[in-house]
C-alpha positions, -999 to +999 in steps of 0.1 A: +530+007-469+532-027-464+520-032-423+553-044-417+570-010-423+536+006-406+549-013-375+587-002-379+573+030-378+551+023-348+573+002-328+600+024-316+577+045-293+562+013-280+591-003-272+605+026-252+593+040-217+554+047-225+552+082-243+519+103-238+529+138-252+548+152-279+568+171-257+577+142-240+585+121-280+608+157-285+624+149-255+630+114-260+644+117-297+665+147-291+691+138-277+716+168-280+685+184-256+691+218-284+645+221-290+642+200-319+644+166-340+673+163-365+674+135-391+702+115-375+680+119-341+648+111-363+666+085-384+684+070-348+648+070-332+630+057-362+656+028-367+653+009-329+624-012-339+646-022-374+674-029-356+656-049-323+639-072-351+675-080-375+680-108-352+715-118-374+726-082-376+730-083-413+713-049-423+684-065-438+649-079-420+633-111-439+603-128-440+614-146-406+623-115-387+589-096-398+558-093-381+540-129-388+565-143-406+564-130-441+566-097-464+590-084-484+626-082-474+638-046-464+676-036-460+681-011-433+690+014-463+657+015-482+639+017-443+661+047-434+651+062-473+616+059-465+624+076-428+638+102-443+615+106-465+588+111-441+608+135-425+614+159-447+578+162-456+569+167-413+596+196-416+568+226-429+591+244-423+617+236-444+646+239-414+658+207-413+648+203-379+609+192-362+601+212-339+577+199-313+542+213-334+559+194-368+567+163-346+532+160-334+520+165-372+513+135-395+529+135-431+521+160-458 
């Protein structure tokens, strides 16, 4: 995974209020308050950094919008597809949601 994509995965956590425990991540990501994170909730939370970096709002991060000012362009669609794959890997029980334990575990 290129460094710019890795940065996109970490930035949402860094740009929001400082979170130190998995339960806090769950509370921030779980917008409907059901105690678990759905794919749409995950995608919205994890796409925050992409949306902030996409200064011209065209749905594509070009080199000048990426950290360091270089790297291959990435579309929001491709970014979200990669996030969805990561979500599926973290969804250990395959129920379509991430609970606190799955959220804390690294993707398989």
